[in-house]
N, C-alpha and C positions, 0 to 999 in steps of 0.2 A: 503494500499500499504505500503510495507517494501522494502526498498533498503540497500545494502550493498557494501563494497569494500574490497577487500582483500590486504593488505600491509603486510601480515605476514611474509614475506622475510626481511622486514625492521623494522616495526613498530608493526603491529597487524592488527585485524579486526574491521573496522569501521561500523556503521550501522544507519539508520534512520527509526523510526517507524512512523506508520500512523498517530499517535498524535503529530509528530515533535519533540519528545524527541529523543535524539541521544546518542550513546555510542560508546566505544573503548574496545575491549579486547586486552589487551598489550601482547607482547610477554613474558614479566617478570611476568605474571600471574595476574597483577593488572588491574582493570577495572575502568572506569570513564564513568559516565551516566548523562547526562544533563536533566533538567526538560523541558518539553514542551515549557514553558514561556521563558527558556533560561536565567533565572537569577541564578539560583543555579545548582549545580552538586554534585553527590555522588560519593565518592572515595572509591574503595574496595580494600583491600590489605591483603593477606594470612599472618596471624600471628599464631604462636604456643601458644596454650592453654593448652598444656600439653606436656610431653616429647615425646609423639608419636601421637600427635593429632594437626592438624592445623585447622582453618576456616577464612573464609572471614570476616575481620572487616570492618564496613562502618562508613564513615565520611562525614558529609555535609559542603560544603562551597558554599560561594558567588563566581560568577564569577568575582567580584571585590576585593575580600578579601580571599586569599587563601596562602598556604605555598609556598615559592619561589621555592622549589625543585620540585614542581608540574607544573611549568611554561610550559614545554616543552609537558607535557601530555595535559594540557588544551588548549594549541595551537593546538595541533594536533586534539583534540576533535572538536575545532571550524572549523578548516580546513575540516575534514570529513563531518561535518554537512552542510557547505556551498557548498561543491562539490556535496553532495547527494541531496541537495534541488533543 
């Protein structure tokens, strides 16, 4: 079972997978994906790797210890997950 909610007019697209992992594709092309157990999440950000090439760079964080600038995105991830459950 997979569920999703489209808030792309404001934030992005949130989804919940059958293993209860959740994620959000944000309008700024970043992505946040939580582990099924809900303790950690992965943050994907497009970064330049060459003058004409970009790729997603992944960083893993704990839901209790992450950079302050990701607070809004983590809050939205948790909101979408609880809404879709």
